[in-house]
C-alpha positions, 0 to 999 in steps of 0.5 A, spaced: 405 467 743 406 464 736 412 459 734 415 455 729 416 447 731 422 443 729 423 436 730 429 432 729 428 424 730 435 420 730 437 413 733 440 416 739 436 422 741 430 426 739 431 434 739 425 439 739 426 446 738 421 452 738 423 459 734 419 465 736 417 470 731 424 473 730 427 466 729 430 466 736 430 459 739 426 460 745 426 452 747 430 446 746 429 439 748 434 434 748 431 427 749 434 420 748 430 416 743 431 409 746 428 405 740 421 409 741 421 414 736 414 415 737 413 415 744 419 420 745 416 425 739 410 425 743 413 426 750 417 432 747 411 435 744 407 434 751 413 438 754 412 444 750 405 444 751 406 444 759 411 449 758 407 454 754 400 453 754 398 459 750 403 457 744 400 457 737 404 453 733 405 456 726 409 451 722 412 444 723 418 441 720 421 435 721 428 431 720 433 426 722 432 418 720 425 418 723 423 424 720 417 421 716 414 418 722 414 425 726 412 428 720 405 424 720 404 424 727 405 432 727 402 434 721 409 437 718 409 442 713 416 440 711 420 434 711 427 434 710 434 430 710 439 432 715 444 435 710 439 440 708 437 442 716 444 442 718 446 447 713 440 451 714 441 452 721 449 453 720 448 459 715 442 462 719 447 463 725 454 464 721 452 466 713 459 466 711 460 459 714 464 454 709 465 447 713 460 444 717 463 438 722 457 434 725 458 428 729 451 425 732 450 419 736 450 413 730 453 417 724 458 423 722 458 427 716 461 433 713 458 439 709 461 443 704 458 450 703 460 455 698 457 462 697 451 460 701 450 453 697 451 446 699 456 444 694 458 437 697 457 432 703 459 426 705 457 421 711 460 415 715 454 410 717 458 404 716 462 404 723 460 407 730 468 409 731 468 416 733 460 417 734 457 419 740 455 412 742 462 409 742 464 415 746 458 413 751 461 406 751 468 408 753 466 413 758 462 407 761 467 402 761 472 407 764 467 409 769 467 416 767 461 421 766 461 422 759 460 430 761 467 429 764 470 425 758 472 431 754 475 435 760 480 430 762 483 430 755 485 437 756 489 435 762 494 431 759 500 434 756 501 428 750 496 423 748 497 416 747 497 413 740 491 409 739 488 405 733 482 409 731 480 406 724 475 401 727 471 401 734 473 394 736 480 396 735 480 402 738 477 399 744 482 393 744 488 398 743 485 402 749 485 396 754 492 395 752 495 402 753 491 401 760 495 395 761 502 398 760 500 403 765 499 410 761 494 415 765 487 415 763 487 422 761 493 421 756 489 415 753 483 419 753 486 425 749 489 419 744 483 417 743 480 424 741 486 425 737 485 418 733 477 419 732 479 426 729 484 422 724 479 417 723 474 423 721 478 427 717 481 421 713 474 418 711 469 422 712 473 428 710 477 425 705 478 429 699 474 435 701 477 442 701 476 444 709 476 452 709 474 456 715 469 459 718 468 452 720 462 450 725 462 443 729 455 441 731 452 435 733 452 432 740 459 430 740 461 437 739 460 438 747 466 434 748 472 439 749 477 433 747 474 432 740 474 440 739 481 441 741 483 435 737 480 438 731 483 445 732 490 442 732 489 437 726 486 443 722 490 448 725 484 453 726 479 455 731 472 451 730 466 454 732 461 451 737 454 454 736 450 455 742 445 450 740 450 445 737 446 439 739 439 441 736 442 444 730 438 439 726 431 441 729 433 448 728 434 447 721 427 444 720 424 449 724 427 455 719 425 451 713 418 450 716 418 458 717 419 459 710 414 454 707 409 456 711 410 464 710 409 462 702 402 459 703 400 462 710 397 456 713 400 450 717 398 442 717 400 442 724 395 437 728 394 441 734 396 439 741 390 434 741 395 429 737 397 427 744 390 424 745 391 419 739 393 412 739 399 410 734 401 403 731 406 401 726 405 394 723 407 390 717 404 385 712 407 381 706 403 383 700 402 376 696 399 380 689 405 378 685 412 375 685 415 381 689 412 379 695 413 386 698 413 387 705 408 393 707 409 397 713 403 401 715 402 407 720 395 408 723 392 413 727 386 411 732 386 405 728 386 409 721 391 407 716 395 414 714 401 412 711 404 405 708 411 404 705 415 398 702 411 397 696 414 397 689 407 399 686 401 403 688 396 398 690 397 399 698 398 407 697 393 411 702 388 415 699 
């Protein structure tokens, strides 16, 4: 059995997928990163090894904010940014897609595609308003499981007007509306509408949003947010089957294309689970720059370094 591995290491979640030789998803794993990207990547690979003991990995792609570390650990064949990975995955599912709405745990982005090519994109990485972590926080404050958060919004006829431009203001406004006696479903519906307004007025500002539109990322599971997007844009929005791991799917597809050209993979094999990994940092005092050098070691051997303004500490 042969497959291609895709890994998306984000601040909130780490996603691992395996595509078969027909480029169909045969396994998808969604794990909380919990501030431990190395351990989480190894956990995901361990799950794959246990579930598919006869699997031969023919290629590895990594993406996300932790893509460099993941690529070094796994022996990645290709390391790509999230914009490229999400676009490739969306085009694989719907070749005629023109707009991608993506909201993850800590950031949100919009990708504009025309004739199968990314022509524009924007990201919101400054404020957490509208992202998965903010919704998790509000669900916990209201004592509602996050899985039921969006469904409650669908039960309300009208949403209460919530100030959604800032996470702090949104939360204080929600509390104020609760004290005024509004129902929880109406408040949640209003919050979903506010977060969509915030997204369209900031991330989507100045962008020509045309259909077909795909909504992906962990927040796509929120039915209230999905409904608010449909109402705001006046059209149907597609939520793909593997909406929460689309970055990993894109990374796997990119790895497949790369390996197909050279007919070999850099994957280090499942024996990588037996290695020891360490990240450390030190200051270089070789000149006035005093660069902070980050060093990544496998079994006490330096394999990568970052942060230097010259090549003095590059690993050969």
